[in-house]
C-alpha positions in Angstrom: 62.9 -47.9 32.2 61.8 -44.7 33.8 59.3 -46.3 36.3 62.0 -48.6 37.7 64.6 -45.8 37.9 62.3 -43.5 39.8 61.3 -46.3 42.2 65.0 -47.2 42.8 66.0 -43.6 43.4 63.0 -43.0 45.7 63.7 -46.1 47.8 67.5 -45.2 48.0 66.5 -41.8 49.5 64.1 -43.5 51.9 61.1 -41.7 50.5 57.5 -43.0 50.4 55.6 -42.3 47.3 53.6 -39.6 49.2 56.9 -37.9 50.4 58.3 -37.9 46.9 55.0 -36.3 45.6 55.2 -33.6 48.3 58.9 -32.9 47.7 58.4 -32.8 43.9 55.3 -30.7 44.1 53.3 -33.3 42.1 50.2 -35.3 43.0 50.5 -38.7 44.7 48.6 -40.2 41.8 51.3 -38.9 39.4 54.0 -40.7 41.3 52.0 -43.9 41.4 51.3 -43.7 37.7 54.9 -43.0 36.9 56.2 -45.9 39.0 53.7 -48.3 37.6 54.6 -47.4 34.1 51.0 -46.2 33.4 52.2 -42.7 32.7 54.7 -43.0 29.8 55.0 -39.3 28.8 55.2 -37.1 31.9 55.6 -33.4 31.4 59.0 -31.7 31.7 57.8 -29.9 34.8 56.9 -33.2 36.5 60.2 -34.8 35.6 62.1 -31.7 36.7 60.4 -31.7 40.1 61.0 -35.4 40.6 64.6 -35.1 39.6 65.2 -32.3 42.0 63.4 -34.1 44.8 65.5 -37.2 44.2 68.7 -35.2 44.0 69.6 -35.9 40.4 69.8 -33.8 37.4 67.0 -34.0 34.8 69.7 -34.9 32.3 70.9 -37.8 34.4 67.4 -39.1 35.0 66.6 -39.0 31.3 70.0 -40.6 30.3 69.6 -43.4 32.7 66.2 -44.2 31.3 66.8 -44.0 27.6 
């Protein structure tokens, strides 16, 4: 599940939700909604920013969650 994967990768990097939001150039609320599973269809731009901030490729993030 995408929410779980993002949370795991964020914690592995030692990032807070706020730090991930800043690094990914997305709003804090976006990160909260993604991690809670409330946001089920994020934009490609959002996912690309999060993948880059977490140090993984967008392909890897998508593969691990499908």
